[in-house]
Every structure is written in C-alpha cells, then in structure tokens.
N, C-alpha and C positions, 0 to 999 in steps of 0.2 A: 451325225448321230442325233436321235431325237432326245428331247428333254426328259421324257419318261424313262428312256433307257439309261440316261445318266443318273437319274434318281435311283433306279434299280441297282446300278453298279455301286452307287454310294451306300445303299442299304446292305448290299452283299459284301462290302469291303471288310476285310479282316484288319482291324486297326493295329493289332499287334505285329503284323508283318510289314507295316509301312516302312520304307527305306527312302531317305532323302535322295539317295543316288538314283532311285527309280521314279523320281517325281514326274518325269515326262509321261509315264504310263498311268499316272493316277487319274481318277475320274475328273472330267473337266470342271465339275462343280467344286470339287475339293481343291483343284489347282486355283480356281477363281477365288475361293475363300482365303487360301493361303496368300495369294497375291494381294488381296485387299488388306489382310492382316499386316503383311510386310509394308505395304504402302502407308497404312495407318501408323504403324510404329515409326516409320521413317519420317513422316510429317510431324509426329509428336516429338521425336528427337530433334528435328530441325527447329521446331518452335522453342523447345527448352534451351537449345544451344544458341540460337540466333535471335529469336524474337523476344523471349522472356527478359533478358538483360536490358534490351532497348525499351521494353514496356515499363520496366522498373525505373529506368532513367527518365522516361517521359513523365511518369507519375511524380518523380522527385522534382523534375523541372517545373511541373505545374504547381506543386506546393511552394517551391522557391519563388515562382512568379507571383503567387497569391501573397506571400510574405513581403516581397518587394513592393507590391502595390499597396499593401497596408502601411509599410514604412514610408512610402512616397506620400500617401495621403496625410499621415501624421506629420511628416516633416514639412509638407506644404502648408498645413494649418499653422505649424509653428512659425514658418517663414512669413505667413500673412500677419501673425501677431507680433513679429519682431519689431516693427517701428514703435508699437505701443509699449512693448517691454523695454525697449531702449529709453523711451521717454520716462518710464517709471524709474528705471535705474538711474538716469540722470537726475531726476527729482530727488531720489533717495540720497544720491551722492551729494547733491547740493544741501539737503537737510543735514546730512552727517557732517559736512564741512562747517555748517553754521553752528551745530552743537559742539564740535571739537573746538571751534574758535571761542566758545563760551567756557571751556574748561581751562582753568589757570595752570600755567607751568609751575614747576617747583620754585622758581625765583619770584613768582608773582604772589605766592601765598602771604608773605608779610604785608604786601599792599592790600590784599583782600581782608586780612585781619584789621588793618587800619580802617578800611571802608566800613566794616561791621562796627568798629568802635565809634566811628564818626556818626553812624546811623543811631547808635545808642545815645550819644551825646546830643544829637539833634532833637531827639525825643525826650531830653532831660531825664535820662535814666542814669542811675548809679551803676557803674560797672564793678562787679565783684571779681569775676574771672572771665577771661577769654584765653583759653589755654589749648594749644595743640597737643594731640596725642600722637603716638607713633603711627606712621603711615602703614597701610596694609596693601600689599601688592596683589593685584588680580591679573588675569591673563592679558586683558587689553587696556587696563587703566590702573592707576594708583589711587586708592581711597585714602583721603586725608581727614580724619575726624578731629573735632575739637569741641571742648566744653565751653558753654556760655552760661554765665549767671549774672543777671542784672536785677535791679530793684526800681520800682516806680509804680504809678497807678495803672489801673487796668487798661484804660484807653491808650496810654502811651506805650505800654507793653505790646498791645495789639498793633499799633502803628509801627513799632520796631520790628515785629515779626513780618509785617507786610513789606517793610523797607528791605529786609534781607532777601525776601522773595523777588524783589524788583532789581536786585543788583545785577549788573551785566554778566557776572560770572555765576555758574551753576552752584548753588548751595542748597542742599536739602536739610530739612529740620526734623528732628526725631526726639522721642522721649521727653515730651513737655511735662513740666511740673510747676504748678503755681502754689505758693504758700504765703499766707499773710505774715507781714513783718511786724506791724503794730496795729493799733486800733484806728489809725487814721486812714485806713483804706490802702495803705502801701503794700505792694505785693513783691514777692521775689520769684523771678522766672529762672528755672534751671532747664537746660535742654542740651541735647547732643546735636551738633550740626556736622554735616559732611560736605566736602568739596572733592573734586576728582581731577586727576591729571591724566591725559591720554598718553599711552605708551606707543611710540612709533614702532614700525617694523624693525628698525635698526636697534632700538633699545631692547626689544624682546629678543632679537637674535643675540645681542651681546649678553643678555642675562642667561640665555640658554647655554651659551658657550662657557660662561663662568660656572654654571651649575654642572656642566659635564666635566 
C-alpha cells in the first residue's frame, strides 16, 4: 500500500472507534507510531530501573574517589612533615623535662628558703621576713607563694634580686615595694615570690579520686 494511501486512512480514521483488540487492522503509520511509543516507554523504564541506580552509584563512587584522593594528599603531606614534627616534640619534651627539674618538690622548699636567706646574707642585707603562705593547687602544678622583706642599700638589694633569679630552682618575683628606712640611704624591699611544684599524673589522679 502506498504512503499517500496510509496518510489518507490515518486522516479518515475515527479515533473514537479505535479498539486495541483490532490493532492489526489499524493504519500502518498508526501501528508504527504506537510501536515507537511502546519502545520508547520500554527503554525509559529499563533505564530508570536498571541504569539510573548504577549511574547514581557511579557518581557517588567518583565523589568518594575525589575525597579519598584529597585525604591521601593531606596525609601524605603530614607524613612528609612527620620527622620534623617528631624532632620538635622531642625538643619540647627535653625542654619540659629541664623546666620540671628546676621546679622544687615539696621537701625541697625549706632548702630553697635557706638559699634565699643565704643570698640575702651574702649581700649583707637584714632579713625581716621570709615567710611561706598557703600553697595554691593548680591543674598541673602547686603554686607556693612566700613573702620576703629585707633591708639594705639600693645596690645590694638589686644584687639580691638578681641572685634570686639565678637560683637553680624557678622562683618568680612579684609586687615589689621599696621604701626608705632612714636618712642614710637604707631601703626596705617587700615583695611576693612564688615557686612551683610539678604535679605528676599519679598525684593528679589521686587528687581526683579524693575529690570524687
């Protein structure tokens, strides 16, 4: 049958009387359009059911691959810096050990007080007071403040202060006050000094258990 005849049949077709059971007698163009429509719907359904989940999984895998590559580059850079970081940590540990060794233990406080008294006497100062206050406990150390009051001339007091700073144990000096004692140039130095004792992990753990 000619193509023009098929077009004529299609134009003359009564669409309201179409019956799927009589599809074999429909114009060939209509059968072809229906076949193409069914094929298109079939392919769309197959893509949605079979291909779309795999496409989503592929996209997710690509994102995961990109993230893994970023993590790999970051960790590779960290690994390259690891020897330098270890050297820095070792240097800090050594510095910390040196500082901790300079902190007096509780039993060494009387010896430290004696050293300060000897420094004052070596500089020919008169000792009015060297008196410990109550210790103050911090998270990692115990702060041990004490009051110092001595008398002498300006240069000897300055030498005394420098002598305390040169002691092998850590002693910090605060709240300086200088006042004249007489007209002969004699001065009275009052100050608050602090030394510190390191709290070991065992001591902190024991204190936490007592607190609980």
